[in-house]
C-alpha positions in Angstrom: 0.0 0.0 0.0 1.2 3.6 -0.6 2.2 5.6 2.3 -0.8 8.0 2.4 -2.0 10.2 5.3 -5.6 8.8 4.9 -6.5 5.1 4.8 -8.5 2.4 6.5 -7.8 -1.0 7.8 -10.4 -3.8 8.4 -10.8 -7.6 8.8 -8.9 -7.7 12.0 -9.3 -7.4 15.8 -9.1 -3.9 17.2 -8.0 -3.2 20.8 -10.0 -0.2 21.9 -11.9 1.0 25.0 -10.5 -1.8 27.2 -11.7 -4.6 25.0 -11.2 -6.1 21.5 -13.6 -6.7 18.6 -13.6 -7.4 14.9 -13.9 -4.2 12.9 -12.4 -1.4 10.9 -10.5 1.8 11.7 -10.3 4.9 9.5 -7.3 7.3 9.6 -7.5 10.7 8.0 -4.5 13.1 8.0 -2.8 11.2 10.7 -5.8 11.1 13.1 -8.2 8.2 14.0 -11.6 9.4 12.7 -13.7 6.3 12.9 -13.7 2.9 14.7 -16.4 0.6 13.3 -17.3 -2.8 14.7 -17.8 -5.5 12.0 -21.5 -5.7 12.6 -22.0 -2.0 11.7 -20.4 -2.4 8.3 -17.6 -0.5 6.6 -16.8 3.1 5.9 -17.5 4.4 2.4 -14.6 6.8 2.5 -12.7 6.8 -0.8 -9.3 6.0 0.7 -6.8 3.1 0.4 -8.0 0.0 2.2 -5.7 -2.5 4.0 -6.8 -6.0 4.6 -5.8 -6.9 8.2 -6.0 -10.6 7.4 -7.4 -11.6 10.7 -4.6 -10.0 12.7 -4.6 -7.3 15.4 -4.6 -3.5 15.5 -2.9 -2.3 18.6 -2.1 1.2 19.9 1.6 1.8 19.3 3.9 0.9 22.2 5.5 3.6 24.3 8.9 2.6 25.8 9.9 4.9 28.7 13.2 3.1 29.4 15.3 2.2 26.4 19.1 2.9 25.9 19.5 1.9 22.3 19.3 -0.8 19.6 20.8 -2.1 16.4 24.3 -1.0 17.2 23.6 2.5 18.5 23.1 4.0 22.0 21.4 7.3 22.9 24.6 8.3 24.6 26.1 8.5 21.1 24.3 11.8 20.9 23.9 12.1 17.2 21.1 11.9 14.6 22.5 8.9 12.8 22.4 6.9 16.1 18.9 8.1 16.9 17.7 7.1 13.4 19.1 3.6 13.9 17.5 3.2 17.3 14.1 4.6 16.5 13.9 2.7 13.2 14.8 -0.6 14.8 12.3 -0.2 17.6 9.6 1.0 15.2 10.0 -2.3 13.4 9.0 -4.0 16.7 5.9 -1.9 17.4 7.3 1.1 19.3 5.9 4.4 18.2 7.2 6.6 21.1 10.1 6.4 23.5 12.3 8.2 26.0 16.0 8.4 25.2 17.5 6.9 28.3 20.9 7.9 29.5 23.5 6.2 31.8 25.5 7.4 34.8 28.0 9.6 33.0 29.7 13.0 33.4 27.5 16.0 33.0 28.9 17.0 29.7 28.0 13.6 28.2 24.4 13.9 29.6 24.1 17.4 28.2 25.2 16.2 24.8 22.2 13.8 24.9 19.8 16.6 25.8 21.2 18.7 22.9 21.0 15.8 20.4 17.5 14.8 21.5 16.2 18.4 21.2 17.7 18.7 17.7 16.3 15.3 16.7 12.8 16.4 17.8 13.1 19.6 15.8 14.4 17.6 12.8 11.2 15.7 12.1 11.8 12.2 13.6 11.3 9.9 10.6 10.6 6.7 12.6 9.4 6.2 16.2 8.9 9.5 18.0 11.4 10.6 20.6 9.2 11.9 23.3 12.0 13.2 25.6 14.9 12.1 27.7 15.0 9.9 30.8 18.0 10.6 32.9 18.9 7.2 34.6 21.5 8.5 37.1 24.0 9.7 38.1 22.3 10.2 41.5 22.3 6.5 42.5 23.4 4.2 45.2 27.0 2.8 45.0 25.7 -0.4 46.5 23.2 -0.9 43.7 25.2 0.5 40.7 24.4 -2.6 38.6 25.6 -1.9 35.1 26.0 1.9 35.8 29.6 3.2 35.9 30.4 3.9 39.6 33.1 6.4 38.7 30.5 8.9 37.8 28.0 8.5 40.7 27.1 11.9 42.2 25.1 13.0 45.2 21.6 14.4 44.2 21.5 18.1 43.5 19.8 20.5 41.1 22.7 22.6 39.8 22.9 21.0 36.4 19.2 20.5 36.1 18.4 24.2 36.7 20.6 25.1 33.7 19.4 22.3 31.5 15.7 23.1 31.8 16.5 26.6 30.5 18.8 25.5 27.7 16.7 22.5 26.7 13.1 23.3 27.7 10.8 20.4 28.0 13.2 17.7 26.9 13.8 16.1 30.3 10.7 14.0 31.1 12.0 11.7 33.8 14.9 11.4 36.2 15.9 8.4 38.3 17.7 8.7 41.7 18.2 6.9 45.0 15.8 8.5 47.4 17.8 7.6 50.5 20.8 9.8 49.5 21.4 13.2 51.1 19.8 15.9 48.9 17.4 13.4 47.2 14.2 14.7 48.8 14.9 18.3 47.8 15.8 17.1 44.3 12.6 15.1 44.0 10.6 18.1 45.1 12.3 20.3 42.6 11.8 17.8 39.8 8.1 17.6 40.6 7.7 21.4 40.8 9.3 21.6 37.3 7.1 18.9 35.7 9.7 16.2 35.6 8.8 12.7 36.7 10.8 11.7 39.8 11.6 8.0 39.8 13.5 5.7 42.1 16.0 3.0 41.1 19.5 1.7 41.7 18.6 2.3 45.3 19.1 0.9 48.8 16.1 2.9 50.2 14.3 1.6 53.2 10.5 1.5 53.2 10.3 4.8 55.1 12.7 6.5 52.6 10.4 5.7 49.7 7.3 6.7 51.8 8.8 10.1 52.5 9.9 10.5 48.9 6.4 9.7 47.7 5.1 12.5 49.9 7.2 15.1 48.1 6.6 13.8 44.6 8.2 10.4 43.8 6.0 8.9 41.2 7.7 6.0 39.4 10.0 3.0 39.9 12.8 2.0 37.4 13.0 -1.7 36.4 11.2 -3.0 39.5 12.9 -5.8 41.4 16.3 -5.1 39.7 19.0 -3.0 41.3 17.1 -2.2 44.5 16.7 -3.3 48.1 14.3 -6.2 48.1 11.4 -7.2 50.4 11.9 -8.4 54.0 9.1 -9.0 56.3 10.5 -6.8 59.0 11.9 -4.1 56.6 9.8 -4.0 53.4 12.5 -2.1 51.7 12.3 -0.4 48.3 10.4 -3.2 46.8 7.8 -3.4 49.6 7.2 0.3 49.4 6.8 0.7 45.7 4.6 -2.4 45.5 2.2 -1.0 48.2 2.1 2.7 47.6 -0.5 3.1 45.0 0.6 6.5 43.7 4.0 5.0 42.5 4.0 3.3 39.1 6.3 0.4 38.4 8.3 -0.8 35.4 8.9 -4.4 34.5 11.4 -6.0 32.1 9.4 -8.9 30.8 12.1 -11.0 29.2 12.2 -14.1 31.5 15.7 -13.2 32.7 15.3 -10.0 34.8 12.2 -11.1 36.7 10.5 -14.4 37.2 6.9 -14.6 35.9 5.7 -15.3 39.4 7.3 -12.1 40.6 5.6 -10.2 37.8 2.3 -11.7 38.8 2.9 -10.7 42.4 3.6 -7.1 41.4 0.6 -7.1 39.0 -1.7 -8.1 41.9 -0.2 -5.5 44.2 -0.5 -2.5 41.9 -3.5 -0.6 40.5 -4.2 -1.6 36.9 -2.8 1.7 35.6 0.5 1.5 37.5 2.4 -1.3 35.8 4.4 -0.5 32.7 6.3 -2.7 30.3 9.8 -1.5 29.2 12.7 -3.0 27.3 15.8 -1.4 28.9 17.2 -2.4 25.6 20.9 -1.6 24.8 22.8 -1.2 21.5 23.0 -5.0 21.2 19.2 -5.3 20.7 18.6 -6.7 17.2 22.2 -7.9 16.7 24.1 -11.1 17.3 25.8 -12.2 20.5 29.2 -10.7 21.1 31.0 -7.8 22.9 29.3 -4.5 23.4 29.6 -1.4 25.5 27.1 0.3 27.9 27.9 3.6 29.6 31.6 3.0 29.1 31.6 -0.5 30.6 32.3 -3.7 28.6 29.3 -6.0 28.1 29.1 -9.5 26.8 25.9 -10.8 25.2 25.4 -14.6 25.2 22.1 -16.2 24.1 20.6 -12.8 23.9 21.4 -12.0 27.6 23.6 -8.9 28.3 26.0 -9.0 31.3 29.0 -6.9 32.4 32.3 -8.6 31.6 33.4 -7.7 35.1 31.1 -9.0 37.8 28.5 -10.4 35.6 25.7 -8.0 36.5 22.8 -7.9 34.0 23.4 -5.0 31.7 20.1 -3.9 30.2 18.5 -6.2 27.7 18.1 -7.1 24.1 14.3 -7.1 24.5 11.8 -5.5 22.1 8.4 -4.3 23.1 6.6 -6.8 21.0 8.6 -9.6 22.6 7.7 -8.2 26.1 4.1 -8.1 24.9 4.2 -11.8 23.8 6.0 -12.8 27.0 3.1 -11.3 29.1 0.5 -13.1 27.0 2.4 -16.4 27.3 3.3 -16.2 31.0 0.3 -14.5 32.7 -3.4 -14.8 32.4 -3.8 -11.2 31.1 -5.8 -10.6 28.0 -4.6 -8.8 24.9 -6.3 -5.5 25.9 -4.9 -5.8 29.4 -1.3 -6.3 28.1 -1.9 -3.4 25.7 -2.6 -1.1 28.6 0.8 -2.0 30.1 2.6 -1.4 26.9 0.8 1.7 25.6 -1.9 3.2 27.8 -0.1 3.2 31.1 3.2 4.8 29.8 1.1 7.4 28.0 -0.6 8.2 31.2 2.7 8.4 33.1 4.0 10.9 30.5 0.9 12.9 30.5 0.2 12.3 26.8 -2.8 10.1 27.1 -5.1 12.7 25.5 -3.3 12.2 22.1 -1.7 8.7 22.2 -1.5 5.4 24.1 -4.9 4.0 22.9 -7.1 3.6 19.9 -9.8 6.2 20.2 -11.5 8.9 18.1 -9.5 12.0 17.7 -6.2 10.5 18.8 -3.2 10.4 16.6 -2.8 7.3 14.6 0.2 5.7 16.4 -0.7 2.1 15.5 0.6 -1.4 15.1 -0.8 -4.1 12.9 0.3 -7.6 13.8 -0.7 -11.0 12.4 -2.7 -13.4 14.6 0.5 -14.6 16.3 1.6 -11.0 17.1 4.3 -10.7 14.4 4.6 -7.1 13.4 3.2 -6.4 9.9 3.2 -2.6 10.0 3.8 0.4 12.3 2.4 3.9 11.8 3.3 7.1 13.6 0.6 9.8 13.1 -0.8 7.7 10.3 2.6 7.6 8.4 4.1 4.2 7.8 7.4 3.9 9.7 7.8 0.2 9.2 6.3 -2.4 6.9 7.1 -6.1 6.8 8.9 -7.0 3.6 
């Protein structure tokens, strides 16, 4: 089919309004203008028609935690790298993402802010870059994980105050360890300036997280991983984020980072709109096993699993959003609409963009994914424009 701004797709299952049904969707000038169940017939609009072949039409995935893919990293801080990353993940159903950084010196982080701002202004030909997620450097030395401990800093707002002036609106989220001195003041400042304050790579006690939530902490980075776990006398970071309803939680659903039973435990604990699928994908995603780099540290990928060469800590993933989606369908009792909420609706709500993306609804931009019946990607659209089509 030609890449036109107006088209319709039918003969497939549409996920919309918390359910799924056979029907047809009409897109005009990049916006969803009609959603018609099969029993109500078909649109008579004179636009190209796509046969969905009994597959699925899903809202595009939104990945709020992704470092790279197909040989490039957001820390590369250039348009060529960002094209490679957004093109690769678009081919796996992602239509929007946050460029996620690593614990690095401030000049390296600022380079990402500058590159991401320029990339947004340059048109973004593939998946949309919705902003930047600063993962560090205000983290716990004890839970550095695959972050470079040489660049860990105590929480402060000195750089941030300058960056929000020089790169307005580009920082969407910042992760830190809430137990560290200066963290509460930083969380309050982030909240006051419209930036999502998240916890991760942290040794926080239950009371640390509780206090942080009272001044604005809203989100948890790769829950279960790189954080103090649950103990029945000290619930720790995990116990706090699982039981404080205002805090949303991320999951890396690849079968390596978190056991399916632990995912189920978190799903039961959290409100339905507070669990979010992410990839935490690194530059190795989409490529063969071998040596890679992450945040200046050497990484070895074997059987698709990325680990630091020194120490063996898990170092991000090679996951894609469609594989996370399939994992949840295979290893939980969630329905397709419920998993879609974790991959699209919930991250859109976290970012405050749910009025225009994250679900299939009238008037929303046509960020859509068409899959076959087995959830293999057939086509991905951003604002109604084809950004990936299966050969």
